[in-house]
C-alpha positions as CSV (number, residue, x, y, z in Angstrom):
1,M,-14.1,49.8,-29.4
2,S,-17.5,48.4,-30.1
3,G,-18.5,44.7,-30.2
4,E,-21.3,42.3,-30.2
5,V,-22.4,40.4,-27.2
6,L,-22.5,36.7,-28.1
7,A,-23.4,35.2,-24.8
8,K,-24.1,36.1,-21.2
9,L,-22.6,34.2,-18.3
10,Q,-25.1,33.4,-15.5
11,I,-22.5,32.1,-13.0
12,E,-18.9,32.8,-12.3
13,P,-17.0,30.7,-15.0
14,D,-14.5,29.1,-12.6
15,S,-16.9,28.5,-9.7
16,D,-16.9,24.9,-8.3
17,R,-15.8,23.0,-11.4
18,G,-12.9,21.0,-12.6
19,P,-10.3,22.1,-15.2
20,D,-11.0,22.5,-18.9
21,V,-9.6,20.0,-21.4
22,S,-9.2,20.1,-25.2
23,H,-9.5,17.4,-27.8
24,R,-9.2,17.5,-31.6
25,I,-11.4,15.7,-34.1
26,R,-11.6,15.6,-37.9
27,L,-15.0,15.5,-39.7
28,A,-15.5,14.9,-43.4
29,R,-16.9,17.9,-45.4
30,Q,-20.1,16.0,-46.1
31,W,-20.9,15.8,-42.4
32,L,-20.0,19.4,-41.8
33,N,-22.4,20.5,-44.6
34,S,-25.3,18.3,-43.5
35,G,-24.8,18.3,-39.7
36,A,-24.9,15.2,-37.5
37,Q,-25.5,14.1,-34.0
38,L,-22.3,12.4,-32.9
39,D,-21.1,10.1,-30.1
40,I,-17.4,10.8,-29.4
41,A,-15.3,8.4,-27.4
42,L,-12.7,10.5,-25.6
43,P,-9.2,9.1,-24.9
44,R,-8.3,8.3,-21.3
45,R,-5.9,11.3,-21.2
46,V,-6.7,14.6,-22.8
47,R,-4.7,17.9,-23.1
48,C,-5.0,20.6,-20.6
49,A,-6.8,23.6,-22.2
50,S,-4.9,26.2,-20.2
51,C,-1.4,25.2,-21.5
52,D,-2.4,23.2,-24.6
53,G,-0.3,20.3,-23.3
54,G,2.8,22.2,-22.4
55,G,2.4,21.9,-18.6
56,C,1.1,24.5,-16.1
57,D,0.1,24.8,-12.4
58,R,-3.5,23.8,-13.3
59,C,-2.4,20.4,-14.6
60,S,0.5,19.9,-12.2
61,R,3.0,20.4,-15.1
62,S,1.8,17.2,-16.8
63,G,0.1,18.9,-19.7
64,A,-2.9,16.5,-19.6
65,F,-5.7,15.2,-17.4
66,T,-7.0,11.6,-16.9
67,L,-10.7,11.4,-17.5
68,C,-11.2,7.8,-16.4
69,G,-9.4,4.9,-14.8
70,Q,-7.5,2.4,-16.8
71,D,-10.1,-0.4,-16.2
72,E,-13.0,2.0,-16.7
73,P,-14.9,2.4,-20.1
74,A,-14.1,5.4,-22.2
75,L,-16.0,8.6,-21.5
76,H,-18.5,9.3,-24.3
77,V,-19.8,12.7,-25.2
78,A,-22.8,13.4,-27.4
79,V,-22.4,16.4,-29.7
80,N,-24.9,17.9,-32.1
81,I,-22.9,19.4,-35.0
82,P,-25.0,22.0,-36.8
83,A,-25.3,22.0,-40.6
84,M,-22.9,24.3,-42.6
85,L,-20.3,24.5,-39.8
86,H,-17.2,26.4,-40.8
87,T,-13.9,25.0,-39.7
88,P,-11.7,25.2,-37.8
89,C,-13.8,26.0,-34.8
90,V,-14.1,25.1,-31.1
91,V,-17.2,23.7,-29.6
92,R,-17.5,24.2,-25.8
93,I,-19.2,21.3,-24.0
94,P,-19.9,21.9,-20.3
95,K,-19.5,19.2,-17.7
96,S,-17.4,16.9,-20.0
97,G,-13.9,18.0,-18.9
98,A,-11.6,16.9,-16.1
99,P,-13.1,16.1,-12.7
100,G,-12.9,18.7,-9.9
101,S,-10.5,18.4,-7.0
102,A,-13.3,18.4,-4.5
103,P,-16.3,16.0,-4.4
104,N,-18.9,18.7,-4.9
105,F,-17.1,20.1,-8.0
106,T,-18.6,19.3,-11.4
107,R,-16.4,18.4,-14.4
108,G,-14.8,21.2,-16.3
109,C,-15.6,22.0,-19.9
110,L,-14.4,20.1,-23.0
111,L,-13.1,22.3,-25.7
112,L,-13.7,20.2,-28.9
113,E,-11.6,21.5,-31.7
114,V,-13.3,20.5,-35.0
115,T,-11.3,20.5,-38.2
116,E,-12.1,19.3,-41.7
117,G,-10.4,16.2,-42.9
118,A,-10.6,13.7,-45.9
119,T,-11.8,11.1,-43.4
120,S,-13.4,11.5,-40.0
121,S,-11.7,10.5,-36.7
122,E,-12.1,6.8,-35.9
123,V,-13.6,7.5,-32.4
124,I,-16.8,9.0,-33.8
125,A,-20.1,7.3,-34.3
126,I,-23.6,8.5,-35.0
127,A,-25.5,8.8,-31.7
128,G,-27.8,5.9,-31.1
129,S,-25.9,3.4,-33.3
130,G,-22.8,1.4,-32.6
131,A,-21.4,1.9,-36.1
132,A,-19.3,4.7,-37.4
133,P,-21.3,7.1,-39.7
134,V,-20.9,6.5,-43.4
135,P,-20.2,9.6,-45.5
136,P,-22.8,10.3,-48.2
137,T,-20.2,9.5,-51.0
138,A,-19.5,6.1,-49.5
139,T,-23.3,5.4,-49.4
140,L,-23.6,6.4,-53.1
141,V,-20.7,4.1,-54.1
142,R,-22.3,1.2,-52.3
143,W,-25.6,1.8,-54.0
144,L,-23.9,2.0,-57.4
145,M,-22.2,-1.3,-56.7
146,V,-25.5,-3.0,-56.0
147,V,-27.0,-1.7,-59.2
148,F,-23.9,-2.8,-61.1
149,V,-24.2,-6.4,-59.7
150,L,-27.9,-6.5,-60.5
151,L,-27.3,-5.4,-64.1
152,L,-24.5,-7.9,-64.5
153,A,-26.7,-10.7,-63.2
154,A,-29.5,-9.7,-65.5
155,Y,-27.1,-9.7,-68.5
156,W,-25.7,-13.1,-67.5
157,Y,-29.1,-14.7,-67.3
158,A,-30.4,-13.0,-70.5
159,R,-27.6,-14.4,-72.7
160,P,-28.7,-17.1,-75.2
């Protein structure tokens, strides 16, 4: 059986790091076609990637991991979505998963499951801004509304 090497591991995958977690997001087709740099606010509890939320020894049969305390701010992850991304796909983000059991362990990986949706998930914002990104179609509709209002005002004032 022949295959293509897609990546080469430089270190042992499970050495000195916490467990992997998974999270699902929806992105509008326009963003998948054009690409975007996103800031994603993760929920406080995320699914265990080993058992997909069913419960296993890794997550102590709970099916999920807590990323931050109840009074702590949400964990934000910056993700660069390439243009023309085909969905569904999984983006692996190192050092963004659950914390390790020992102080010297780094966080595990976040497996971000990206799917296409009519609207994007509400916890997503364009990196560097506090606002949720506006799909190109919504921008076009706003621009057309401004033109319509200007034309209506010009008509109103031009009447005899």
